[in-house]
PDB file of N, CA, C, O and CB in Angstrom:
ATOM      1  N   MET A   1       0.626  -1.228  -0.123  1.00  0.00           N
ATOM      2  CA  MET A   1       0.067   0.003   0.025  1.00  0.00           C
ATOM      3  C   MET A   1       0.876   1.381   0.041  1.00  0.00           C
ATOM      4  O   MET A   1       1.774   1.553   0.865  1.00  0.00           O
ATOM      5  CB  MET A   1      -0.580  -0.118   1.131  1.00  0.00           C
ATOM      6  N   GLU A   2       0.551   2.297  -0.837  1.00  0.00           N
ATOM      7  CA  GLU A   2       1.224   3.580  -0.910  1.00  0.00           C
ATOM      8  C   GLU A   2       0.652   4.467   0.135  1.00  0.00           C
ATOM      9  O   GLU A   2      -0.564   4.469   0.322  1.00  0.00           O
ATOM     10  CB  GLU A   2       1.097   4.214  -2.291  1.00  0.00           C
ATOM     11  N   TYR A   3       1.415   5.190   0.798  1.00  0.00           N
ATOM     12  CA  TYR A   3       1.054   6.227   1.812  1.00  0.00           C
ATOM     13  C   TYR A   3       1.314   7.652   1.373  1.00  0.00           C
ATOM     14  O   TYR A   3       2.320   7.924   0.717  1.00  0.00           O
ATOM     15  CB  TYR A   3       1.816   5.985   3.082  1.00  0.00           C
ATOM     16  N   THR A   4       0.340   8.653   1.758  1.00  0.00           N
ATOM     17  CA  THR A   4       0.744   9.836   1.474  1.00  0.00           C
ATOM     18  C   THR A   4       1.622  10.744   2.489  1.00  0.00           C
ATOM     19  O   THR A   4       1.289  10.578   3.662  1.00  0.00           O
ATOM     20  CB  THR A   4      -0.351  10.401   1.155  1.00  0.00           C
ATOM     21  N   VAL A   5       2.443  11.467   2.330  1.00  0.00           N
ATOM     22  CA  VAL A   5       3.309  12.323   3.335  1.00  0.00           C
ATOM     23  C   VAL A   5       2.505  12.421   4.596  1.00  0.00           C
ATOM     24  O   VAL A   5       2.957  11.921   5.626  1.00  0.00           O
ATOM     25  CB  VAL A   5       3.664  13.864   2.774  1.00  0.00           C
ATOM     26  N   GLU A   6       1.342  13.032   4.590  1.00  0.00           N
ATOM     27  CA  GLU A   6       0.213  13.256   5.562  1.00  0.00           C
ATOM     28  C   GLU A   6      -0.024  11.883   6.252  1.00  0.00           C
ATOM     29  O   GLU A   6      -0.144  11.943   7.476  1.00  0.00           O
ATOM     30  CB  GLU A   6      -1.168  13.807   4.807  1.00  0.00           C
ATOM     31  N   GLN A   7      -0.103  10.774   5.732  1.00  0.00           N
ATOM     32  CA  GLN A   7      -0.842   9.676   6.359  1.00  0.00           C
ATOM     33  C   GLN A   7       0.555   9.188   7.000  1.00  0.00           C
ATOM     34  O   GLN A   7       0.360   8.817   8.157  1.00  0.00           O
ATOM     35  CB  GLN A   7      -1.784   8.531   5.264  1.00  0.00           C
ATOM     36  N   LEU A   8       1.757   9.085   6.651  1.00  0.00           N
ATOM     37  CA  LEU A   8       3.060   8.488   7.298  1.00  0.00           C
ATOM     38  C   LEU A   8       3.550   9.490   8.371  1.00  0.00           C
ATOM     39  O   LEU A   8       4.346   8.965   9.149  1.00  0.00           O
ATOM     40  CB  LEU A   8       4.288   8.236   6.154  1.00  0.00           C
ATOM     41  N   LEU A   9       3.256  10.943   8.649  1.00  0.00           N
ATOM     42  CA  LEU A   9       3.658  11.718   9.474  1.00  0.00           C
ATOM     43  C   LEU A   9       2.615  11.291  10.590  1.00  0.00           C
ATOM     44  O   LEU A   9       3.018  11.108  11.738  1.00  0.00           O
ATOM     45  CB  LEU A   9       3.742  13.151   8.968  1.00  0.00           C
ATOM     46  N   SER A  10       1.348  11.140  10.281  1.00  0.00           N
ATOM     47  CA  SER A  10       0.276  11.150  11.148  1.00  0.00           C
ATOM     48  C   SER A  10       0.426   9.676  11.942  1.00  0.00           C
ATOM     49  O   SER A  10       0.180   9.602  13.146  1.00  0.00           O
ATOM     50  CB  SER A  10      -1.163  11.380  10.292  1.00  0.00           C
ATOM     51  N   ALA A  11       0.827   8.581  11.204  1.00  0.00           N
ATOM     52  CA  ALA A  11       1.336   7.386  11.625  1.00  0.00           C
ATOM     53  C   ALA A  11       2.674   7.380  12.613  1.00  0.00           C
ATOM     54  O   ALA A  11       2.865   6.637  13.575  1.00  0.00           O
ATOM     55  CB  ALA A  11       1.588   6.676  10.399  1.00  0.00           C
ATOM     56  N   ILE A  12       3.497   8.367  12.127  1.00  0.00           N
ATOM     57  CA  ILE A  12       4.753   8.334  13.090  1.00  0.00           C
ATOM     58  C   ILE A  12       4.423   9.063  14.225  1.00  0.00           C
ATOM     59  O   ILE A  12       4.933   8.625  15.256  1.00  0.00           O
ATOM     60  CB  ILE A  12       6.075   8.938  12.496  1.00  0.00           C
ATOM     61  N   ARG A  13       3.717  10.052  14.341  1.00  0.00           N
ATOM     62  CA  ARG A  13       3.344  10.824  15.504  1.00  0.00           C
ATOM     63  C   ARG A  13       2.705  10.174  16.346  1.00  0.00           C
ATOM     64  O   ARG A  13       2.914  10.428  17.532  1.00  0.00           O
ATOM     65  CB  ARG A  13       2.657  11.865  15.281  1.00  0.00           C
ATOM     66  N   GLY A  14       1.610   9.009  15.933  1.00  0.00           N
ATOM     67  CA  GLY A  14       0.596   8.497  16.568  1.00  0.00           C
ATOM     68  C   GLY A  14       1.113   6.982  16.985  1.00  0.00           C
ATOM     69  O   GLY A  14       0.409   6.209  17.635  1.00  0.00           O
ATOM     70  N   ALA A  15       2.311   6.702  16.564  1.00  0.00           N
ATOM     71  CA  ALA A  15       2.718   5.130  17.089  1.00  0.00           C
ATOM     72  C   ALA A  15       3.039   5.254  18.247  1.00  0.00           C
ATOM     73  O   ALA A  15       3.213   6.335  18.810  1.00  0.00           O
ATOM     74  CB  ALA A  15       3.873   4.346  16.438  1.00  0.00           C
ATOM     75  N   GLU A  16       3.172   4.001  18.815  1.00  0.00           N
ATOM     76  CA  GLU A  16       3.231   3.693  20.266  1.00  0.00           C
ATOM     77  C   GLU A  16       4.445   3.072  20.313  1.00  0.00           C
ATOM     78  O   GLU A  16       5.059   3.020  21.379  1.00  0.00           O
ATOM     79  CB  GLU A  16       2.091   2.829  20.867  1.00  0.00           C
ATOM     80  N   SER A  17       4.881   2.591  19.304  1.00  0.00           N
ATOM     81  CA  SER A  17       6.177   1.715  19.209  1.00  0.00           C
ATOM     82  C   SER A  17       6.686   1.540  17.815  1.00  0.00           C
ATOM     83  O   SER A  17       5.885   1.504  16.881  1.00  0.00           O
ATOM     84  CB  SER A  17       5.936   0.287  19.781  1.00  0.00           C
ATOM     85  N   LEU A  18       7.982   1.428  17.620  1.00  0.00           N
ATOM     86  CA  LEU A  18       8.381   1.297  16.422  1.00  0.00           C
ATOM     87  C   LEU A  18       8.013  -0.014  15.685  1.00  0.00           C
ATOM     88  O   LEU A  18       8.060  -0.103  14.458  1.00  0.00           O
ATOM     89  CB  LEU A  18       9.666   1.504  16.474  1.00  0.00           C
ATOM     90  N   GLU A  19       7.681  -0.923  16.420  1.00  0.00           N
ATOM     91  CA  GLU A  19       7.462  -2.051  16.027  1.00  0.00           C
ATOM     92  C   GLU A  19       6.047  -2.059  15.181  1.00  0.00           C
ATOM     93  O   GLU A  19       5.764  -2.928  14.357  1.00  0.00           O
ATOM     94  CB  GLU A  19       7.547  -2.904  17.191  1.00  0.00           C
ATOM     95  N   GLU A  20       5.157  -0.872  15.546  1.00  0.00           N
ATOM     96  CA  GLU A  20       3.725  -0.736  14.996  1.00  0.00           C
ATOM     97  C   GLU A  20       4.099  -0.010  13.867  1.00  0.00           C
ATOM     98  O   GLU A  20       3.339  -0.200  12.917  1.00  0.00           O
ATOM     99  CB  GLU A  20       2.566   0.009  15.929  1.00  0.00           C
ATOM    100  N   LEU A  21       5.158   0.878  13.626  1.00  0.00           N
ATOM    101  CA  LEU A  21       5.415   1.400  12.394  1.00  0.00           C
ATOM    102  C   LEU A  21       5.849   0.419  11.311  1.00  0.00           C
ATOM    103  O   LEU A  21       5.376   0.432  10.174  1.00  0.00           O
ATOM    104  CB  LEU A  21       6.361   2.376  12.559  1.00  0.00           C
ATOM    105  N   GLN A  22       6.952  -0.588  11.819  1.00  0.00           N
ATOM    106  CA  GLN A  22       7.449  -1.299  11.100  1.00  0.00           C
ATOM    107  C   GLN A  22       6.485  -2.330  10.382  1.00  0.00           C
ATOM    108  O   GLN A  22       6.759  -2.739   9.254  1.00  0.00           O
ATOM    109  CB  GLN A  22       8.387  -1.757  11.777  1.00  0.00           C
ATOM    110  N   ARG A  23       5.329  -2.748  11.075  1.00  0.00           N
ATOM    111  CA  ARG A  23       4.117  -3.477  10.759  1.00  0.00           C
ATOM    112  C   ARG A  23       3.309  -2.874   9.684  1.00  0.00           C
ATOM    113  O   ARG A  23       2.680  -3.513   8.840  1.00  0.00           O
ATOM    114  CB  ARG A  23       3.297  -3.605  11.930  1.00  0.00           C
ATOM    115  N   MET A  24       3.378  -1.588   9.783  1.00  0.00           N
ATOM    116  CA  MET A  24       2.431  -0.615   8.731  1.00  0.00           C
ATOM    117  C   MET A  24       3.256  -0.560   7.534  1.00  0.00           C
ATOM    118  O   MET A  24       2.692  -0.650   6.444  1.00  0.00           O
ATOM    119  CB  MET A  24       2.092   1.073   9.279  1.00  0.00           C
ATOM    120  N   ILE A  25       4.397  -0.437   7.590  1.00  0.00           N
ATOM    121  CA  ILE A  25       5.177  -0.189   6.397  1.00  0.00           C
ATOM    122  C   ILE A  25       5.412  -1.509   5.581  1.00  0.00           C
ATOM    123  O   ILE A  25       5.258  -1.591   4.363  1.00  0.00           O
ATOM    124  CB  ILE A  25       6.526   0.458   6.795  1.00  0.00           C
ATOM    125  N   GLY A  26       5.851  -2.647   6.501  1.00  0.00           N
ATOM    126  CA  GLY A  26       5.959  -3.731   5.872  1.00  0.00           C
ATOM    127  C   GLY A  26       7.602  -3.847   5.477  1.00  0.00           C
ATOM    128  O   GLY A  26       8.314  -2.843   5.480  1.00  0.00           O
ATOM    129  N   PRO A  27       8.114  -5.172   5.140  1.00  0.00           N
ATOM    130  CA  PRO A  27       9.352  -5.769   4.641  1.00  0.00           C
ATOM    131  C   PRO A  27       9.888  -4.953   3.528  1.00  0.00           C
ATOM    132  O   PRO A  27       9.200  -4.409   2.665  1.00  0.00           O
ATOM    133  CB  PRO A  27       9.141  -7.195   4.184  1.00  0.00           C
ATOM    134  N   SER A  28      11.157  -4.916   3.623  1.00  0.00           N
ATOM    135  CA  SER A  28      11.754  -4.417   2.136  1.00  0.00           C
ATOM    136  C   SER A  28      11.524  -5.302   1.052  1.00  0.00           C
ATOM    137  O   SER A  28      10.926  -6.345   1.317  1.00  0.00           O
ATOM    138  CB  SER A  28      13.299  -4.231   2.118  1.00  0.00           C
ATOM    139  N   GLU A  29      11.850  -5.110  -0.016  1.00  0.00           N
ATOM    140  CA  GLU A  29      11.873  -6.228  -1.379  1.00  0.00           C
ATOM    141  C   GLU A  29      12.525  -7.253  -1.004  1.00  0.00           C
ATOM    142  O   GLU A  29      12.081  -8.400  -0.950  1.00  0.00           O
ATOM    143  CB  GLU A  29      12.592  -5.785  -2.767  1.00  0.00           C
ATOM    144  N   GLU A  30      13.926  -6.788  -0.646  1.00  0.00           N
ATOM    145  CA  GLU A  30      14.947  -7.958  -0.220  1.00  0.00           C
ATOM    146  C   GLU A  30      14.175  -8.705   0.742  1.00  0.00           C
ATOM    147  O   GLU A  30      13.949  -9.869   0.408  1.00  0.00           O
ATOM    148  CB  GLU A  30      16.415  -7.455   0.473  1.00  0.00           C
ATOM    149  N   ASP A  31      13.646  -8.272   2.016  1.00  0.00           N
ATOM    150  CA  ASP A  31      13.313  -9.162   3.166  1.00  0.00           C
ATOM    151  C   ASP A  31      12.075 -10.037   2.373  1.00  0.00           C
ATOM    152  O   ASP A  31      12.081 -11.268   2.376  1.00  0.00           O
ATOM    153  CB  ASP A  31      12.795  -8.210   4.721  1.00  0.00           C
ATOM    154  N   SER A  32      11.016  -9.234   1.694  1.00  0.00           N
ATOM    155  CA  SER A  32      10.064 -10.136   0.955  1.00  0.00           C
ATOM    156  C   SER A  32      10.606 -11.266   0.224  1.00  0.00           C
ATOM    157  O   SER A  32      10.057 -12.359   0.365  1.00  0.00           O
ATOM    158  CB  SER A  32       9.333  -9.400   0.018  1.00  0.00           C
ATOM    159  N   GLN A  33      11.605 -11.146  -0.533  1.00  0.00           N
ATOM    160  CA  GLN A  33      12.132 -12.260  -1.374  1.00  0.00           C
ATOM    161  C   GLN A  33      12.738 -13.257  -0.627  1.00  0.00           C
ATOM    162  O   GLN A  33      12.780 -14.439  -0.970  1.00  0.00           O
ATOM    163  CB  GLN A  33      13.077 -11.828  -2.343  1.00  0.00           C
ATOM    164  N   ALA A  34      13.261 -12.743   0.508  1.00  0.00           N
ATOM    165  CA  ALA A  34      13.862 -13.789   1.466  1.00  0.00           C
ATOM    166  C   ALA A  34      12.943 -14.680   1.953  1.00  0.00           C
ATOM    167  O   ALA A  34      13.063 -15.905   1.952  1.00  0.00           O
ATOM    168  CB  ALA A  34      14.499 -13.219   2.620  1.00  0.00           C
ATOM    169  N   ASN A  35      11.741 -13.841   2.496  1.00  0.00           N
ATOM    170  CA  ASN A  35      10.747 -14.778   3.078  1.00  0.00           C
ATOM    171  C   ASN A  35      10.034 -15.683   2.177  1.00  0.00           C
ATOM    172  O   ASN A  35       9.561 -16.718   2.648  1.00  0.00           O
ATOM    173  CB  ASN A  35       9.768 -14.056   3.760  1.00  0.00           C
ATOM    174  N   VAL A  36       9.885 -15.373   0.748  1.00  0.00           N
ATOM    175  CA  VAL A  36       9.474 -16.358  -0.208  1.00  0.00           C
ATOM    176  C   VAL A  36      10.198 -17.806  -0.284  1.00  0.00           C
ATOM    177  O   VAL A  36       9.726 -18.929  -0.459  1.00  0.00           O
ATOM    178  CB  VAL A  36       9.613 -15.713  -1.473  1.00  0.00           C
ATOM    179  N   ALA A  37      11.664 -17.303  -0.063  1.00  0.00           N
ATOM    180  CA  ALA A  37      12.663 -18.562  -0.272  1.00  0.00           C
ATOM    181  C   ALA A  37      12.609 -19.209   0.937  1.00  0.00           C
ATOM    182  O   ALA A  37      12.556 -20.434   0.830  1.00  0.00           O
ATOM    183  CB  ALA A  37      14.227 -18.229  -0.630  1.00  0.00           C
ATOM    184  N   ARG A  38      12.607 -18.788   2.012  1.00  0.00           N
ATOM    185  CA  ARG A  38      12.499 -19.353   3.084  1.00  0.00           C
ATOM    186  C   ARG A  38      11.244 -19.915   3.345  1.00  0.00           C
ATOM    187  O   ARG A  38      11.334 -20.866   4.121  1.00  0.00           O
ATOM    188  CB  ARG A  38      12.851 -18.604   3.929  1.00  0.00           C
ATOM    189  N   LEU A  39      10.203 -19.686   3.007  1.00  0.00           N
ATOM    190  CA  LEU A  39       8.695 -20.335   3.029  1.00  0.00           C
ATOM    191  C   LEU A  39       8.796 -21.876   2.232  1.00  0.00           C
ATOM    192  O   LEU A  39       8.191 -22.886   2.590  1.00  0.00           O
ATOM    193  CB  LEU A  39       7.463 -19.172   2.080  1.00  0.00           C
ATOM    194  N   ALA A  40       9.753 -21.758   1.030  1.00  0.00           N
ATOM    195  CA  ALA A  40       9.791 -22.635   0.039  1.00  0.00           C
ATOM    196  C   ALA A  40      10.658 -23.806   0.732  1.00  0.00           C
ATOM    197  O   ALA A  40      10.391 -24.988   0.517  1.00  0.00           O
ATOM    198  CB  ALA A  40      10.374 -21.983  -1.316  1.00  0.00           C
ATOM    199  N   LYS A  41      11.797 -23.371   1.643  1.00  0.00           N
ATOM    200  CA  LYS A  41      12.454 -24.233   2.146  1.00  0.00           C
ATOM    201  C   LYS A  41      11.976 -24.874   3.210  1.00  0.00           C
ATOM    202  O   LYS A  41      12.397 -25.993   3.504  1.00  0.00           O
ATOM    203  CB  LYS A  41      13.431 -23.830   2.341  1.00  0.00           C
ATOM    204  N   LEU A  42      11.122 -24.302   3.855  1.00  0.00           N
ATOM    205  CA  LEU A  42      10.257 -24.784   5.032  1.00  0.00           C
ATOM    206  C   LEU A  42       9.071 -25.790   4.570  1.00  0.00           C
ATOM    207  O   LEU A  42       8.510 -26.556   5.353  1.00  0.00           O
ATOM    208  CB  LEU A  42       9.586 -23.467   5.777  1.00  0.00           C
ATOM    209  N   ASP A  43       8.789 -25.690   3.283  1.00  0.00           N
ATOM    210  CA  ASP A  43       7.683 -26.697   2.688  1.00  0.00           C
ATOM    211  C   ASP A  43       8.207 -27.957   2.745  1.00  0.00           C
ATOM    212  O   ASP A  43       7.789 -28.899   3.419  1.00  0.00           O
ATOM    213  CB  ASP A  43       7.242 -26.441   1.200  1.00  0.00           C
ATOM    214  N   ARG A  44       9.471 -27.920   1.745  1.00  0.00           N
ATOM    215  CA  ARG A  44      10.389 -29.044   1.670  1.00  0.00           C
ATOM    216  C   ARG A  44      10.622 -29.663   2.875  1.00  0.00           C
ATOM    217  O   ARG A  44      10.285 -30.846   2.921  1.00  0.00           O
ATOM    218  CB  ARG A  44      11.602 -28.693   1.154  1.00  0.00           C
ATOM    219  N   PHE A  45      11.223 -29.066   4.098  1.00  0.00           N
ATOM    220  CA  PHE A  45      11.202 -29.337   5.365  1.00  0.00           C
ATOM    221  C   PHE A  45      10.070 -30.110   6.148  1.00  0.00           C
ATOM    222  O   PHE A  45      10.392 -30.979   6.959  1.00  0.00           O
ATOM    223  CB  PHE A  45      11.355 -28.246   5.831  1.00  0.00           C
ATOM    224  N   PHE A  46       8.860 -29.828   5.931  1.00  0.00           N
ATOM    225  CA  PHE A  46       7.836 -30.402   6.173  1.00  0.00           C
ATOM    226  C   PHE A  46       7.317 -31.596   5.531  1.00  0.00           C
ATOM    227  O   PHE A  46       6.751 -32.563   6.040  1.00  0.00           O
ATOM    228  CB  PHE A  46       7.152 -29.627   6.119  1.00  0.00           C
ATOM    229  N   GLU A  47       7.655 -31.319   4.147  1.00  0.00           N
ATOM    230  CA  GLU A  47       7.643 -32.911   3.262  1.00  0.00           C
ATOM    231  C   GLU A  47       8.623 -33.777   3.768  1.00  0.00           C
ATOM    232  O   GLU A  47       8.305 -34.955   3.928  1.00  0.00           O
ATOM    233  CB  GLU A  47       8.022 -32.845   1.571  1.00  0.00           C
ATOM    234  N   GLN A  48       9.565 -33.470   4.001  1.00  0.00           N
ATOM    235  CA  GLN A  48      10.663 -34.446   4.479  1.00  0.00           C
ATOM    236  C   GLN A  48      10.516 -34.954   5.844  1.00  0.00           C
ATOM    237  O   GLN A  48      10.593 -36.165   6.052  1.00  0.00           O
ATOM    238  CB  GLN A  48      12.001 -33.811   4.421  1.00  0.00           C
ATOM    239  N   TYR A  49      10.303 -34.084   6.824  1.00  0.00           N
ATOM    240  CA  TYR A  49      10.243 -34.584   8.067  1.00  0.00           C
ATOM    241  C   TYR A  49       8.932 -34.478   8.970  1.00  0.00           C
ATOM    242  O   TYR A  49       8.869 -34.601  10.193  1.00  0.00           O
ATOM    243  CB  TYR A  49      11.258 -34.008   8.669  1.00  0.00           C
ATOM    244  N   GLY A  50       7.731 -34.176   7.918  1.00  0.00           N
ATOM    245  CA  GLY A  50       6.328 -34.247   8.806  1.00  0.00           C
ATOM    246  C   GLY A  50       6.220 -33.130   9.557  1.00  0.00           C
ATOM    247  O   GLY A  50       7.065 -32.240   9.457  1.00  0.00           O
ATOM    248  N   ALA A  51       5.367 -33.053  10.241  1.00  0.00           N
ATOM    249  CA  ALA A  51       4.892 -31.919  11.463  1.00  0.00           C
ATOM    250  C   ALA A  51       6.341 -31.553  12.092  1.00  0.00           C
ATOM    251  O   ALA A  51       7.325 -32.291  12.146  1.00  0.00           O
ATOM    252  CB  ALA A  51       3.684 -32.678  12.875  1.00  0.00           C
ATOM    253  N   TYR A  52       6.243 -30.529  12.447  1.00  0.00           N
ATOM    254  CA  TYR A  52       7.395 -29.867  13.261  1.00  0.00           C
ATOM    255  C   TYR A  52       7.518 -30.681  14.520  1.00  0.00           C
ATOM    256  O   TYR A  52       6.484 -30.861  15.163  1.00  0.00           O
ATOM    257  CB  TYR A  52       7.112 -28.265  13.637  1.00  0.00           C
ATOM    258  N   SER A  53       8.685 -31.215  14.971  1.00  0.00           N
ATOM    259  CA  SER A  53       8.780 -31.946  16.251  1.00  0.00           C
ATOM    260  C   SER A  53      10.419 -31.678  16.746  1.00  0.00           C
ATOM    261  O   SER A  53      11.235 -31.268  15.920  1.00  0.00           O
ATOM    262  CB  SER A  53       8.359 -33.701  15.999  1.00  0.00           C
ATOM    263  N   GLU A  54      10.673 -31.855  17.665  1.00  0.00           N
ATOM    264  CA  GLU A  54      12.199 -31.975  18.160  1.00  0.00           C
ATOM    265  C   GLU A  54      13.060 -32.764  17.369  1.00  0.00           C
ATOM    266  O   GLU A  54      14.254 -32.486  17.474  1.00  0.00           O
ATOM    267  CB  GLU A  54      12.318 -32.569  19.512  1.00  0.00           C
ATOM    268  N   SER A  55      12.708 -33.803  16.500  1.00  0.00           N
ATOM    269  CA  SER A  55      13.342 -34.439  15.778  1.00  0.00           C
ATOM    270  C   SER A  55      13.763 -33.769  14.609  1.00  0.00           C
ATOM    271  O   SER A  55      14.615 -34.440  14.026  1.00  0.00           O
ATOM    272  CB  SER A  55      12.759 -35.418  15.597  1.00  0.00           C
ATOM    273  N   TRP A  56      13.480 -32.634  14.001  1.00  0.00           N
ATOM    274  CA  TRP A  56      13.820 -31.929  12.921  1.00  0.00           C
ATOM    275  C   TRP A  56      15.421 -31.566  13.165  1.00  0.00           C
ATOM    276  O   TRP A  56      15.857 -31.521  14.315  1.00  0.00           O
ATOM    277  CB  TRP A  56      12.819 -30.669  12.761  1.00  0.00           C
ATOM    278  N   PRO A  57      16.220 -31.325  12.086  1.00  0.00           N
ATOM    279  CA  PRO A  57      17.471 -30.972  12.310  1.00  0.00           C
ATOM    280  C   PRO A  57      17.802 -29.285  12.722  1.00  0.00           C
ATOM    281  O   PRO A  57      17.051 -28.373  12.378  1.00  0.00           O
ATOM    282  CB  PRO A  57      18.138 -31.425  11.052  1.00  0.00           C
ATOM    283  N   GLU A  58      18.894 -29.112  13.410  1.00  0.00           N
ATOM    284  CA  GLU A  58      18.852 -27.771  13.694  1.00  0.00           C
ATOM    285  C   GLU A  58      18.870 -27.010  12.761  1.00  0.00           C
ATOM    286  O   GLU A  58      18.180 -26.011  12.965  1.00  0.00           O
ATOM    287  CB  GLU A  58      19.673 -27.401  14.392  1.00  0.00           C
ATOM    288  N   HIS A  59      19.421 -27.045  11.702  1.00  0.00           N
ATOM    289  CA  HIS A  59      19.018 -26.032  10.513  1.00  0.00           C
ATOM    290  C   HIS A  59      17.877 -25.846  10.217  1.00  0.00           C
ATOM    291  O   HIS A  59      17.560 -24.657  10.176  1.00  0.00           O
ATOM    292  CB  HIS A  59      19.453 -26.278   9.368  1.00  0.00           C
ATOM    293  N   ALA A  60      16.815 -26.837   9.898  1.00  0.00           N
ATOM    294  CA  ALA A  60      15.153 -26.616   9.902  1.00  0.00           C
ATOM    295  C   ALA A  60      15.062 -25.972  11.004  1.00  0.00           C
ATOM    296  O   ALA A  60      14.673 -24.830  10.761  1.00  0.00           O
ATOM    297  CB  ALA A  60      14.119 -27.906   9.921  1.00  0.00           C
ATOM    298  N   LYS A  61      15.265 -26.180  12.323  1.00  0.00           N
ATOM    299  CA  LYS A  61      14.438 -25.348  13.353  1.00  0.00           C
ATOM    300  C   LYS A  61      14.834 -23.888  13.291  1.00  0.00           C
ATOM    301  O   LYS A  61      14.024 -22.998  13.551  1.00  0.00           O
ATOM    302  CB  LYS A  61      14.662 -25.872  14.867  1.00  0.00           C
ATOM    303  N   SER A  62      16.178 -23.635  12.918  1.00  0.00           N
ATOM    304  CA  SER A  62      16.643 -22.747  12.918  1.00  0.00           C
ATOM    305  C   SER A  62      15.746 -21.684  11.767  1.00  0.00           C
ATOM    306  O   SER A  62      15.317 -20.578  12.096  1.00  0.00           O
ATOM    307  CB  SER A  62      17.988 -23.127  12.789  1.00  0.00           C
ATOM    308  N   LEU A  63      15.604 -22.212  10.561  1.00  0.00           N
ATOM    309  CA  LEU A  63      15.018 -21.248   9.797  1.00  0.00           C
ATOM    310  C   LEU A  63      13.680 -21.128   9.904  1.00  0.00           C
ATOM    311  O   LEU A  63      13.091 -20.247   9.277  1.00  0.00           O
ATOM    312  CB  LEU A  63      15.294 -21.397   8.595  1.00  0.00           C
ATOM    313  N   LEU A  64      12.939 -22.119  10.824  1.00  0.00           N
ATOM    314  CA  LEU A  64      11.437 -22.095  11.445  1.00  0.00           C
ATOM    315  C   LEU A  64      11.846 -20.718  12.401  1.00  0.00           C
ATOM    316  O   LEU A  64      11.339 -19.637  12.102  1.00  0.00           O
ATOM    317  CB  LEU A  64      10.848 -23.811  12.491  1.00  0.00           C
ATOM    318  N   ALA A  65      12.520 -20.793  13.232  1.00  0.00           N
ATOM    319  CA  ALA A  65      12.579 -19.603  14.084  1.00  0.00           C
ATOM    320  C   ALA A  65      12.957 -18.126  13.683  1.00  0.00           C
ATOM    321  O   ALA A  65      12.878 -17.068  14.307  1.00  0.00           O
ATOM    322  CB  ALA A  65      13.420 -19.927  14.997  1.00  0.00           C
ATOM    323  N   GLU A  66      13.459 -18.480  12.232  1.00  0.00           N
ATOM    324  CA  GLU A  66      13.963 -17.235  11.687  1.00  0.00           C
ATOM    325  C   GLU A  66      12.423 -16.635  10.868  1.00  0.00           C
ATOM    326  O   GLU A  66      12.219 -15.461  10.559  1.00  0.00           O
ATOM    327  CB  GLU A  66      15.486 -17.581  10.527  1.00  0.00           C
ATOM    328  N   GLN A  67      11.675 -17.550  10.691  1.00  0.00           N
ATOM    329  CA  GLN A  67      10.378 -17.459   9.955  1.00  0.00           C
ATOM    330  C   GLN A  67       9.475 -16.798  10.844  1.00  0.00           C
ATOM    331  O   GLN A  67       8.857 -15.822  10.420  1.00  0.00           O
ATOM    332  CB  GLN A  67       9.799 -18.825   9.508  1.00  0.00           C
ATOM    333  N   ASN A  68       9.288 -17.250  12.188  1.00  0.00           N
ATOM    334  CA  ASN A  68       8.549 -17.149  13.195  1.00  0.00           C
ATOM    335  C   ASN A  68       8.885 -15.427  13.642  1.00  0.00           C
ATOM    336  O   ASN A  68       7.948 -14.658  13.852  1.00  0.00           O
ATOM    337  CB  ASN A  68       8.931 -18.413  14.287  1.00  0.00           C
ATOM    338  N   ARG A  69      10.069 -15.063  13.726  1.00  0.00           N
ATOM    339  CA  ARG A  69      10.666 -13.572  13.768  1.00  0.00           C
ATOM    340  C   ARG A  69      10.172 -12.619  12.948  1.00  0.00           C
ATOM    341  O   ARG A  69       9.830 -11.498  13.322  1.00  0.00           O
ATOM    342  CB  ARG A  69      12.007 -13.513  13.475  1.00  0.00           C
ATOM    343  N   PHE A  70      10.114 -13.122  11.594  1.00  0.00           N
ATOM    344  CA  PHE A  70       9.953 -12.313  10.459  1.00  0.00           C
ATOM    345  C   PHE A  70       8.243 -11.969  10.428  1.00  0.00           C
ATOM    346  O   PHE A  70       7.775 -10.873  10.120  1.00  0.00           O
ATOM    347  CB  PHE A  70      10.573 -13.166   9.056  1.00  0.00           C
ATOM    348  N   GLU A  71       7.377 -13.292  10.859  1.00  0.00           N
ATOM    349  CA  GLU A  71       5.941 -12.994  10.853  1.00  0.00           C
ATOM    350  C   GLU A  71       5.512 -12.220  12.022  1.00  0.00           C
ATOM    351  O   GLU A  71       4.478 -11.553  12.007  1.00  0.00           O
ATOM    352  CB  GLU A  71       5.151 -14.223  10.790  1.00  0.00           C
ATOM    353  N   SER A  72       6.514 -12.322  13.319  1.00  0.00           N
ATOM    354  CA  SER A  72       6.194 -11.087  14.344  1.00  0.00           C
ATOM    355  C   SER A  72       6.458  -9.917  14.077  1.00  0.00           C
ATOM    356  O   SER A  72       5.964  -9.032  14.776  1.00  0.00           O
ATOM    357  CB  SER A  72       6.759 -11.125  15.478  1.00  0.00           C
ATOM    358  N   ALA A  73       7.148  -9.658  13.197  1.00  0.00           N
ATOM    359  CA  ALA A  73       7.758  -8.301  12.771  1.00  0.00           C
ATOM    360  C   ALA A  73       6.573  -7.706  11.802  1.00  0.00           C
ATOM    361  O   ALA A  73       6.115  -6.563  11.801  1.00  0.00           O
ATOM    362  CB  ALA A  73       9.364  -8.491  11.906  1.00  0.00           C
ATOM    363  N   TYR A  74       6.266  -8.667  11.093  1.00  0.00           N
ATOM    364  CA  TYR A  74       5.385  -7.855   9.842  1.00  0.00           C
ATOM    365  C   TYR A  74       4.106  -8.458   9.621  1.00  0.00           C
ATOM    366  O   TYR A  74       3.484  -8.028   8.650  1.00  0.00           O
ATOM    367  CB  TYR A  74       6.119  -7.888   8.336  1.00  0.00           C
ATOM    368  N   CYS A  75       3.528  -9.442  10.373  1.00  0.00           N
ATOM    369  CA  CYS A  75       2.235 -10.012  10.474  1.00  0.00           C
ATOM    370  C   CYS A  75       1.180  -9.774  11.490  1.00  0.00           C
ATOM    371  O   CYS A  75       0.105 -10.369  11.415  1.00  0.00           O
ATOM    372  CB  CYS A  75       2.424 -11.168  10.513  1.00  0.00           C
TER     373      CYS A  75
END
């Protein structure tokens, strides 16, 4: 979504936290592309290992944690 200067200034002045503004603006194009790639890898992990469990390898767990951080910041 595109915002006018007035809308952005109003949001900045009314924001209660930086996280609120970050969620409003959304991820950068680079972060969005990284998210798409990460989701594709996670889909393959779900196909390979099944539902998330402690038996997932560490690299898969780390990628899922990274995805959770992204979603917490922007969703």
